[in-house]
N, CA, C and O atoms as a Maestro MAE file, in Angstrom:
{
 s_m_m2io_version
 :::
 2.0.0
}

f_m_ct {
 s_m_title
 :::
 protein
 m_atom[268] {
  # First column is atom index #
  i_m_mmod_type
  r_m_x_coord
  r_m_y_coord
  r_m_z_coord
  i_m_residue_number
  s_m_chain_name
  s_m_pdb_residue_name
  s_m_pdb_atom_name
  i_m_atomic_number
  :::
  1 25 23.574 -12.641 -0.911 1 A "UNK " " N  " 7
  2 3 22.532 -13.077 0.126 1 A "UNK " " CA " 6
  3 2 21.923 -14.508 -0.254 1 A "UNK " " C  " 6
  4 15 21.290 -14.815 -1.264 1 A "UNK " " O  " 8
  5 25 22.296 -15.304 0.851 2 A "UNK " " N  " 7
  6 3 22.051 -16.872 0.588 2 A "UNK " " CA " 6
  7 2 20.401 -16.911 0.526 2 A "UNK " " C  " 6
  8 15 19.692 -15.940 0.792 2 A "UNK " " O  " 8
  9 25 19.949 -18.129 0.151 3 A "UNK " " N  " 7
  10 3 18.478 -18.056 0.066 3 A "UNK " " CA " 6
  11 2 17.834 -18.374 1.409 3 A "UNK " " C  " 6
  12 15 16.624 -18.175 1.519 3 A "UNK " " O  " 8
  13 25 18.509 -18.837 2.413 4 A "UNK " " N  " 7
  14 3 17.991 -19.094 3.801 4 A "UNK " " CA " 6
  15 2 17.942 -17.603 4.441 4 A "UNK " " C  " 6
  16 15 16.965 -17.311 5.131 4 A "UNK " " O  " 8
  17 25 18.839 -16.778 4.254 5 A "UNK " " N  " 7
  18 3 18.720 -15.425 4.630 5 A "UNK " " CA " 6
  19 2 17.492 -14.638 4.243 5 A "UNK " " C  " 6
  20 15 16.791 -13.953 4.988 5 A "UNK " " O  " 8
  21 25 17.325 -14.901 2.686 6 A "UNK " " N  " 7
  22 3 16.184 -14.188 2.225 6 A "UNK " " CA " 6
  23 2 14.863 -14.846 2.845 6 A "UNK " " C  " 6
  24 15 13.886 -14.130 3.062 6 A "UNK " " O  " 8
  25 25 14.843 -16.167 3.118 7 A "UNK " " N  " 7
  26 3 13.593 -16.690 3.868 7 A "UNK " " CA " 6
  27 2 13.423 -16.012 5.101 7 A "UNK " " C  " 6
  28 15 12.317 -15.562 5.399 7 A "UNK " " O  " 8
  29 25 14.624 -15.865 6.016 8 A "UNK " " N  " 7
  30 3 14.284 -15.444 7.239 8 A "UNK " " CA " 6
  31 2 13.968 -14.041 7.310 8 A "UNK " " C  " 6
  32 15 13.271 -13.588 8.218 8 A "UNK " " O  " 8
  33 25 14.531 -13.225 6.240 9 A "UNK " " N  " 7
  34 3 14.279 -11.958 6.230 9 A "UNK " " CA " 6
  35 2 12.738 -11.918 5.758 9 A "UNK " " C  " 6
  36 15 12.041 -11.338 6.590 9 A "UNK " " O  " 8
  37 25 12.138 -12.315 4.806 10 A "UNK " " N  " 7
  38 3 10.897 -12.529 4.435 10 A "UNK " " CA " 6
  39 2 10.102 -12.979 5.897 10 A "UNK " " C  " 6
  40 15 9.272 -12.184 6.337 10 A "UNK " " O  " 8
  41 25 10.320 -14.049 6.521 11 A "UNK " " N  " 7
  42 3 9.718 -14.400 7.577 11 A "UNK " " CA " 6
  43 2 9.487 -13.334 8.666 11 A "UNK " " C  " 6
  44 15 8.450 -13.249 9.324 11 A "UNK " " O  " 8
  45 25 10.709 -12.419 8.806 12 A "UNK " " N  " 7
  46 3 10.658 -11.306 9.803 12 A "UNK " " CA " 6
  47 2 9.586 -10.162 9.331 12 A "UNK " " C  " 6
  48 15 8.913 -9.529 10.145 12 A "UNK " " O  " 8
  49 25 9.517 -9.990 8.020 13 A "UNK " " N  " 7
  50 3 8.791 -8.982 7.457 13 A "UNK " " CA " 6
  51 2 7.114 -9.315 7.646 13 A "UNK " " C  " 6
  52 15 6.185 -8.588 7.997 13 A "UNK " " O  " 8
  53 25 7.173 -10.810 7.232 14 A "UNK " " N  " 7
  54 3 5.636 -11.212 7.503 14 A "UNK " " CA " 6
  55 2 5.162 -11.045 8.782 14 A "UNK " " C  " 6
  56 15 4.036 -10.593 8.992 14 A "UNK " " O  " 8
  57 25 6.007 -11.404 9.754 15 A "UNK " " N  " 7
  58 3 5.580 -11.294 11.304 15 A "UNK " " CA " 6
  59 2 5.303 -9.774 11.491 15 A "UNK " " C  " 6
  60 15 4.245 -9.486 12.050 15 A "UNK " " O  " 8
  61 25 6.085 -8.815 11.112 16 A "UNK " " N  " 7
  62 3 5.740 -7.414 11.480 16 A "UNK " " CA " 6
  63 2 4.526 -7.108 10.646 16 A "UNK " " C  " 6
  64 15 3.652 -6.435 11.192 16 A "UNK " " O  " 8
  65 25 4.362 -7.454 9.547 17 A "UNK " " N  " 7
  66 3 2.902 -7.174 8.955 17 A "UNK " " CA " 6
  67 2 1.854 -7.934 9.541 17 A "UNK " " C  " 6
  68 15 0.799 -7.301 9.561 17 A "UNK " " O  " 8
  69 25 1.782 -9.116 10.042 18 A "UNK " " N  " 7
  70 3 0.825 -9.767 10.662 18 A "UNK " " CA " 6
  71 2 0.703 -9.071 12.249 18 A "UNK " " C  " 6
  72 15 -0.344 -9.210 12.881 18 A "UNK " " O  " 8
  73 25 1.767 -8.382 12.773 19 A "UNK " " N  " 7
  74 3 1.464 -7.875 13.829 19 A "UNK " " CA " 6
  75 2 0.906 -6.133 13.610 19 A "UNK " " C  " 6
  76 15 0.474 -5.498 14.572 19 A "UNK " " O  " 8
  77 25 0.989 -5.625 12.425 20 A "UNK " " N  " 7
  78 3 0.134 -4.395 12.225 20 A "UNK " " CA " 6
  79 2 -1.204 -4.778 11.749 20 A "UNK " " C  " 6
  80 15 -2.149 -4.019 11.963 20 A "UNK " " O  " 8
  81 25 -1.398 -6.082 11.013 21 A "UNK " " N  " 7
  82 3 -2.844 -6.389 10.852 21 A "UNK " " CA " 6
  83 2 -3.415 -6.521 12.052 21 A "UNK " " C  " 6
  84 15 -4.489 -5.933 12.173 21 A "UNK " " O  " 8
  85 25 -2.967 -7.196 13.101 22 A "UNK " " N  " 7
  86 3 -3.550 -7.446 14.273 22 A "UNK " " CA " 6
  87 2 -3.946 -6.064 15.101 22 A "UNK " " C  " 6
  88 15 -5.030 -5.965 15.677 22 A "UNK " " O  " 8
  89 25 -2.914 -4.966 15.101 23 A "UNK " " N  " 7
  90 3 -3.416 -3.668 15.608 23 A "UNK " " CA " 6
  91 2 -4.507 -3.014 14.748 23 A "UNK " " C  " 6
  92 15 -5.409 -2.382 15.298 23 A "UNK " " O  " 8
  93 25 -4.455 -3.135 13.538 24 A "UNK " " N  " 7
  94 3 -5.370 -2.279 12.875 24 A "UNK " " CA " 6
  95 2 -6.981 -2.929 12.827 24 A "UNK " " C  " 6
  96 15 -8.011 -2.298 12.590 24 A "UNK " " O  " 8
  97 25 -6.838 -4.440 13.140 25 A "UNK " " N  " 7
  98 3 -8.109 -4.903 13.507 25 A "UNK " " CA " 6
  99 2 -8.441 -4.508 14.858 25 A "UNK " " C  " 6
  100 15 -9.609 -4.177 15.057 25 A "UNK " " O  " 8
  101 25 -7.668 -4.486 15.769 26 A "UNK " " N  " 7
  102 3 -8.207 -3.970 17.122 26 A "UNK " " CA " 6
  103 2 -8.541 -2.324 17.150 26 A "UNK " " C  " 6
  104 15 -8.960 -1.708 18.131 26 A "UNK " " O  " 8
  105 25 -8.307 -1.880 16.084 27 A "UNK " " N  " 7
  106 3 -8.534 -0.366 16.003 27 A "UNK " " CA " 6
  107 2 -9.737 -0.311 14.854 27 A "UNK " " C  " 6
  108 15 -9.997 0.663 14.147 27 A "UNK " " O  " 8
  109 25 -10.272 -1.350 14.849 28 A "UNK " " N  " 7
  110 3 -11.540 -1.502 13.972 28 A "UNK " " CA " 6
  111 2 -11.246 -1.160 12.509 28 A "UNK " " C  " 6
  112 15 -12.257 -0.974 11.833 28 A "UNK " " O  " 8
  113 25 -10.057 -1.037 11.872 29 A "UNK " " N  " 7
  114 3 -9.601 -0.898 10.395 29 A "UNK " " CA " 6
  115 2 -9.709 -2.128 9.738 29 A "UNK " " C  " 6
  116 15 -8.659 -2.551 9.254 29 A "UNK " " O  " 8
  117 25 -10.875 -2.916 9.577 30 A "UNK " " N  " 7
  118 3 -10.758 -4.071 8.905 30 A "UNK " " CA " 6
  119 2 -10.130 -4.102 7.308 30 A "UNK " " C  " 6
  120 15 -9.534 -5.081 6.858 30 A "UNK " " O  " 8
  121 25 -10.336 -3.064 6.680 31 A "UNK " " N  " 7
  122 3 -9.811 -3.097 5.304 31 A "UNK " " CA " 6
  123 2 -8.129 -3.163 5.264 31 A "UNK " " C  " 6
  124 15 -7.450 -3.863 4.513 31 A "UNK " " O  " 8
  125 25 -7.628 -2.158 6.373 32 A "UNK " " N  " 7
  126 3 -6.258 -2.004 6.671 32 A "UNK " " CA " 6
  127 2 -5.616 -3.432 7.258 32 A "UNK " " C  " 6
  128 15 -4.514 -3.817 6.865 32 A "UNK " " O  " 8
  129 25 -6.290 -4.074 8.091 33 A "UNK " " N  " 7
  130 3 -5.872 -5.270 8.707 33 A "UNK " " CA " 6
  131 2 -5.849 -6.356 7.838 33 A "UNK " " C  " 6
  132 15 -5.128 -7.317 8.108 33 A "UNK " " O  " 8
  133 25 -6.707 -6.338 6.581 34 A "UNK " " N  " 7
  134 3 -6.501 -7.260 5.400 34 A "UNK " " CA " 6
  135 2 -5.483 -7.014 4.567 34 A "UNK " " C  " 6
  136 15 -4.729 -7.870 4.105 34 A "UNK " " O  " 8
  137 25 -5.444 -5.812 4.356 35 A "UNK " " N  " 7
  138 3 -4.165 -5.223 3.352 35 A "UNK " " CA " 6
  139 2 -2.734 -5.977 3.987 35 A "UNK " " C  " 6
  140 15 -1.870 -6.498 3.282 35 A "UNK " " O  " 8
  141 25 -2.710 -5.897 5.507 36 A "UNK " " N  " 7
  142 3 -1.222 -6.005 6.114 36 A "UNK " " CA " 6
  143 2 -1.289 -7.467 6.467 36 A "UNK " " C  " 6
  144 15 -0.223 -8.016 6.748 36 A "UNK " " O  " 8
  145 25 -2.569 -8.275 6.495 37 A "UNK " " N  " 7
  146 3 -2.476 -9.696 6.465 37 A "UNK " " CA " 6
  147 2 -2.072 -10.225 5.135 37 A "UNK " " C  " 6
  148 15 -1.177 -11.067 5.064 37 A "UNK " " O  " 8
  149 25 -2.718 -9.750 4.017 38 A "UNK " " N  " 7
  150 3 -2.101 -10.027 2.842 38 A "UNK " " CA " 6
  151 2 -0.798 -10.037 2.536 38 A "UNK " " C  " 6
  152 15 -0.173 -10.975 2.042 38 A "UNK " " O  " 8
  153 25 -0.263 -8.625 2.939 39 A "UNK " " N  " 7
  154 3 1.266 -8.700 2.737 39 A "UNK " " CA " 6
  155 2 1.880 -9.806 3.482 39 A "UNK " " C  " 6
  156 15 2.659 -10.578 2.923 39 A "UNK " " O  " 8
  157 25 1.611 -9.897 4.533 40 A "UNK " " N  " 7
  158 3 2.441 -10.962 5.396 40 A "UNK " " CA " 6
  159 2 2.205 -12.494 4.861 40 A "UNK " " C  " 6
  160 15 2.937 -13.397 5.268 40 A "UNK " " O  " 8
  161 25 1.127 -12.745 3.910 41 A "UNK " " N  " 7
  162 3 0.887 -14.234 3.472 41 A "UNK " " CA " 6
  163 2 1.730 -14.139 2.041 41 A "UNK " " C  " 6
  164 15 2.101 -15.184 1.507 41 A "UNK " " O  " 8
  165 25 2.037 -12.770 1.405 42 A "UNK " " N  " 7
  166 3 2.740 -12.664 0.347 42 A "UNK " " CA " 6
  167 2 4.276 -13.054 0.547 42 A "UNK " " C  " 6
  168 15 4.990 -13.733 -0.191 42 A "UNK " " O  " 8
  169 25 4.573 -12.437 1.737 43 A "UNK " " N  " 7
  170 3 6.133 -12.396 2.003 43 A "UNK " " CA " 6
  171 2 6.484 -13.890 2.364 43 A "UNK " " C  " 6
  172 15 7.405 -14.506 1.827 43 A "UNK " " O  " 8
  173 25 5.716 -14.363 3.255 44 A "UNK " " N  " 7
  174 3 5.775 -15.792 3.938 44 A "UNK " " CA " 6
  175 2 4.372 -16.488 4.173 44 A "UNK " " C  " 6
  176 15 3.706 -16.507 5.208 44 A "UNK " " O  " 8
  177 25 4.094 -17.067 2.911 45 A "UNK " " N  " 7
  178 3 2.958 -17.839 3.010 45 A "UNK " " CA " 6
  179 2 2.842 -19.034 3.964 45 A "UNK " " C  " 6
  180 15 1.707 -19.462 4.174 45 A "UNK " " O  " 8
  181 25 4.020 -19.696 4.643 46 A "UNK " " N  " 7
  182 3 3.842 -20.489 5.575 46 A "UNK " " CA " 6
  183 2 3.916 -20.100 7.124 46 A "UNK " " C  " 6
  184 15 4.189 -20.813 8.090 46 A "UNK " " O  " 8
  185 25 3.530 -18.499 7.043 47 A "UNK " " N  " 7
  186 3 3.507 -18.149 8.623 47 A "UNK " " CA " 6
  187 2 2.225 -18.886 9.268 47 A "UNK " " C  " 6
  188 15 1.200 -19.052 8.607 47 A "UNK " " O  " 8
  189 25 2.335 -19.257 10.415 48 A "UNK " " N  " 7
  190 3 1.495 -19.780 11.269 48 A "UNK " " CA " 6
  191 2 0.302 -18.767 11.262 48 A "UNK " " C  " 6
  192 15 0.406 -17.582 11.579 48 A "UNK " " O  " 8
  193 25 -1.036 -19.498 10.791 49 A "UNK " " N  " 7
  194 3 -2.426 -18.716 11.068 49 A "UNK " " CA " 6
  195 2 -2.435 -17.588 10.147 49 A "UNK " " C  " 6
  196 15 -3.335 -16.765 10.314 49 A "UNK " " O  " 8
  197 25 -1.554 -17.388 9.153 50 A "UNK " " N  " 7
  198 3 -1.888 -16.219 8.393 50 A "UNK " " CA " 6
  199 2 -2.861 -16.477 7.332 50 A "UNK " " C  " 6
  200 15 -3.451 -15.486 6.900 50 A "UNK " " O  " 8
  201 25 -3.209 -17.889 6.709 51 A "UNK " " N  " 7
  202 3 -4.166 -17.983 5.903 51 A "UNK " " CA " 6
  203 2 -5.618 -17.817 6.253 51 A "UNK " " C  " 6
  204 15 -6.500 -17.402 5.500 51 A "UNK " " O  " 8
  205 25 -5.760 -18.260 7.704 52 A "UNK " " N  " 7
  206 3 -6.957 -18.042 8.439 52 A "UNK " " CA " 6
  207 2 -7.274 -16.781 8.704 52 A "UNK " " C  " 6
  208 15 -8.452 -16.422 8.726 52 A "UNK " " O  " 8
  209 25 -6.231 -15.926 8.948 53 A "UNK " " N  " 7
  210 3 -6.324 -14.412 9.216 53 A "UNK " " CA " 6
  211 2 -6.925 -13.679 7.891 53 A "UNK " " C  " 6
  212 15 -8.013 -13.110 7.973 53 A "UNK " " O  " 8
  213 25 -6.284 -13.701 6.814 54 A "UNK " " N  " 7
  214 3 -6.632 -13.444 5.635 54 A "UNK " " CA " 6
  215 2 -8.163 -13.726 5.192 54 A "UNK " " C  " 6
  216 15 -8.866 -12.800 4.785 54 A "UNK " " O  " 8
  217 25 -8.637 -15.035 5.290 55 A "UNK " " N  " 7
  218 3 -10.165 -15.332 4.905 55 A "UNK " " CA " 6
  219 2 -10.766 -14.691 6.117 55 A "UNK " " C  " 6
  220 15 -11.811 -14.122 5.799 55 A "UNK " " O  " 8
  221 25 -10.498 -14.580 7.343 56 A "UNK " " N  " 7
  222 3 -11.094 -13.761 8.448 56 A "UNK " " CA " 6
  223 2 -11.470 -12.552 7.952 56 A "UNK " " C  " 6
  224 15 -12.638 -12.209 7.771 56 A "UNK " " O  " 8
  225 25 -10.557 -11.939 7.740 57 A "UNK " " N  " 7
  226 3 -10.599 -10.290 7.149 57 A "UNK " " CA " 6
  227 2 -11.383 -10.469 5.959 57 A "UNK " " C  " 6
  228 15 -12.346 -9.703 5.908 57 A "UNK " " O  " 8
  229 25 -11.267 -11.193 5.063 58 A "UNK " " N  " 7
  230 3 -12.091 -11.097 3.779 58 A "UNK " " CA " 6
  231 2 -13.637 -11.092 3.899 58 A "UNK " " C  " 6
  232 15 -14.441 -10.437 3.234 58 A "UNK " " O  " 8
  233 25 -13.906 -12.127 5.074 59 A "UNK " " N  " 7
  234 3 -15.212 -12.288 5.206 59 A "UNK " " CA " 6
  235 2 -15.756 -10.920 6.107 59 A "UNK " " C  " 6
  236 15 -16.814 -10.325 5.902 59 A "UNK " " O  " 8
  237 25 -14.838 -10.626 7.049 60 A "UNK " " N  " 7
  238 3 -15.529 -9.202 7.449 60 A "UNK " " CA " 6
  239 2 -15.440 -7.753 6.826 60 A "UNK " " C  " 6
  240 15 -16.021 -6.759 7.262 60 A "UNK " " O  " 8
  241 25 -14.639 -7.811 5.774 61 A "UNK " " N  " 7
  242 3 -14.954 -6.790 4.636 61 A "UNK " " CA " 6
  243 2 -16.222 -6.888 3.733 61 A "UNK " " C  " 6
  244 15 -17.024 -6.000 3.442 61 A "UNK " " O  " 8
  245 25 -16.196 -8.029 3.413 62 A "UNK " " N  " 7
  246 3 -17.376 -8.441 2.733 62 A "UNK " " CA " 6
  247 2 -18.808 -8.079 3.435 62 A "UNK " " C  " 6
  248 15 -19.806 -7.581 2.915 62 A "UNK " " O  " 8
  249 25 -18.560 -8.533 4.931 63 A "UNK " " N  " 7
  250 3 -19.601 -8.242 5.800 63 A "UNK " " CA " 6
  251 2 -20.113 -6.698 5.898 63 A "UNK " " C  " 6
  252 15 -21.251 -6.232 5.844 63 A "UNK " " O  " 8
  253 25 -19.078 -6.198 6.031 64 A "UNK " " N  " 7
  254 3 -19.142 -4.636 6.331 64 A "UNK " " CA " 6
  255 2 -19.696 -3.880 5.144 64 A "UNK " " C  " 6
  256 15 -20.442 -2.911 5.289 64 A "UNK " " O  " 8
  257 25 -19.223 -4.457 3.687 65 A "UNK " " N  " 7
  258 3 -19.945 -3.780 2.589 65 A "UNK " " CA " 6
  259 2 -21.478 -4.008 2.407 65 A "UNK " " C  " 6
  260 15 -22.157 -3.244 1.721 65 A "UNK " " O  " 8
  261 25 -22.019 -5.155 3.087 66 A "UNK " " N  " 7
  262 3 -23.418 -5.202 2.875 66 A "UNK " " CA " 6
  263 2 -24.211 -4.532 4.021 66 A "UNK " " C  " 6
  264 15 -25.403 -4.807 4.158 66 A "UNK " " O  " 8
  265 25 -23.586 -3.655 4.856 67 A "UNK " " N  " 7
  266 3 -24.366 -2.893 5.764 67 A "UNK " " CA " 6
  267 2 -24.598 -1.759 5.298 67 A "UNK " " C  " 6
  268 15 -25.264 -0.950 5.944 67 A "UNK " " O  " 8
  :::
 }
 m_bond[267] {
  # First column is bond index #
  i_m_from
  i_m_to
  i_m_order
  :::
  1 1 2 1
  2 2 3 1
  3 3 4 2
  4 3 5 1
  5 5 6 1
  6 6 7 1
  7 7 8 2
  8 7 9 1
  9 9 10 1
  10 10 11 1
  11 11 12 2
  12 11 13 1
  13 13 14 1
  14 14 15 1
  15 15 16 2
  16 15 17 1
  17 17 18 1
  18 18 19 1
  19 19 20 2
  20 19 21 1
  21 21 22 1
  22 22 23 1
  23 23 24 2
  24 23 25 1
  25 25 26 1
  26 26 27 1
  27 27 28 2
  28 27 29 1
  29 29 30 1
  30 30 31 1
  31 31 32 2
  32 31 33 1
  33 33 34 1
  34 34 35 1
  35 35 36 2
  36 35 37 1
  37 37 38 1
  38 38 39 1
  39 39 40 2
  40 39 41 1
  41 41 42 1
  42 42 43 1
  43 43 44 2
  44 43 45 1
  45 45 46 1
  46 46 47 1
  47 47 48 2
  48 47 49 1
  49 49 50 1
  50 50 51 1
  51 51 52 2
  52 51 53 1
  53 53 54 1
  54 54 55 1
  55 55 56 2
  56 55 57 1
  57 57 58 1
  58 58 59 1
  59 59 60 2
  60 59 61 1
  61 61 62 1
  62 62 63 1
  63 63 64 2
  64 63 65 1
  65 65 66 1
  66 66 67 1
  67 67 68 2
  68 67 69 1
  69 69 70 1
  70 70 71 1
  71 71 72 2
  72 71 73 1
  73 73 74 1
  74 74 75 1
  75 75 76 2
  76 75 77 1
  77 77 78 1
  78 78 79 1
  79 79 80 2
  80 79 81 1
  81 81 82 1
  82 82 83 1
  83 83 84 2
  84 83 85 1
  85 85 86 1
  86 86 87 1
  87 87 88 2
  88 87 89 1
  89 89 90 1
  90 90 91 1
  91 91 92 2
  92 91 93 1
  93 93 94 1
  94 94 95 1
  95 95 96 2
  96 95 97 1
  97 97 98 1
  98 98 99 1
  99 99 100 2
  100 99 101 1
  101 101 102 1
  102 102 103 1
  103 103 104 2
  104 103 105 1
  105 105 106 1
  106 106 107 1
  107 107 108 2
  108 107 109 1
  109 109 110 1
  110 110 111 1
  111 111 112 2
  112 111 113 1
  113 113 114 1
  114 114 115 1
  115 115 116 2
  116 115 117 1
  117 117 118 1
  118 118 119 1
  119 119 120 2
  120 119 121 1
  121 121 122 1
  122 122 123 1
  123 123 124 2
  124 123 125 1
  125 125 126 1
  126 126 127 1
  127 127 128 2
  128 127 129 1
  129 129 130 1
  130 130 131 1
  131 131 132 2
  132 131 133 1
  133 133 134 1
  134 134 135 1
  135 135 136 2
  136 135 137 1
  137 137 138 1
  138 138 139 1
  139 139 140 2
  140 139 141 1
  141 141 142 1
  142 142 143 1
  143 143 144 2
  144 143 145 1
  145 145 146 1
  146 146 147 1
  147 147 148 2
  148 147 149 1
  149 149 150 1
  150 150 151 1
  151 151 152 2
  152 151 153 1
  153 153 154 1
  154 154 155 1
  155 155 156 2
  156 155 157 1
  157 157 158 1
  158 158 159 1
  159 159 160 2
  160 159 161 1
  161 161 162 1
  162 162 163 1
  163 163 164 2
  164 163 165 1
  165 165 166 1
  166 166 167 1
  167 167 168 2
  168 167 169 1
  169 169 170 1
  170 170 171 1
  171 171 172 2
  172 171 173 1
  173 173 174 1
  174 174 175 1
  175 175 176 2
  176 175 177 1
  177 177 178 1
  178 178 179 1
  179 179 180 2
  180 179 181 1
  181 181 182 1
  182 182 183 1
  183 183 184 2
  184 183 185 1
  185 185 186 1
  186 186 187 1
  187 187 188 2
  188 187 189 1
  189 189 190 1
  190 190 191 1
  191 191 192 2
  192 191 193 1
  193 193 194 1
  194 194 195 1
  195 195 196 2
  196 195 197 1
  197 197 198 1
  198 198 199 1
  199 199 200 2
  200 199 201 1
  201 201 202 1
  202 202 203 1
  203 203 204 2
  204 203 205 1
  205 205 206 1
  206 206 207 1
  207 207 208 2
  208 207 209 1
  209 209 210 1
  210 210 211 1
  211 211 212 2
  212 211 213 1
  213 213 214 1
  214 214 215 1
  215 215 216 2
  216 215 217 1
  217 217 218 1
  218 218 219 1
  219 219 220 2
  220 219 221 1
  221 221 222 1
  222 222 223 1
  223 223 224 2
  224 223 225 1
  225 225 226 1
  226 226 227 1
  227 227 228 2
  228 227 229 1
  229 229 230 1
  230 230 231 1
  231 231 232 2
  232 231 233 1
  233 233 234 1
  234 234 235 1
  235 235 236 2
  236 235 237 1
  237 237 238 1
  238 238 239 1
  239 239 240 2
  240 239 241 1
  241 241 242 1
  242 242 243 1
  243 243 244 2
  244 243 245 1
  245 245 246 1
  246 246 247 1
  247 247 248 2
  248 247 249 1
  249 249 250 1
  250 250 251 1
  251 251 252 2
  252 251 253 1
  253 253 254 1
  254 254 255 1
  255 255 256 2
  256 255 257 1
  257 257 258 1
  258 258 259 1
  259 259 260 2
  260 259 261 1
  261 261 262 1
  262 262 263 1
  263 263 264 2
  264 263 265 1
  265 265 266 1
  266 266 267 1
  267 267 268 2
  :::
 }
}
C-alpha cells in the first residue's frame, strides 16, 4: 500500500471518529466524545478543527469532575 493511500485511509477513519465524537457529545456523553476525538486526532492530526475539539472536550470533562 502506498503512503498516500495510508494517509487517505487514516483521514477517512479520523473523519468517522470525529463524527462519532459529535454524536457522543450531542448525547451528553462527554467522556465518550473526548475518546473518539482523541482517536481522530491520533489517526490524522491535520484534520480540520480536531485539536480544538479535543481541547474543548478535555475542558468539559474537567468541569464535569468538579461538580
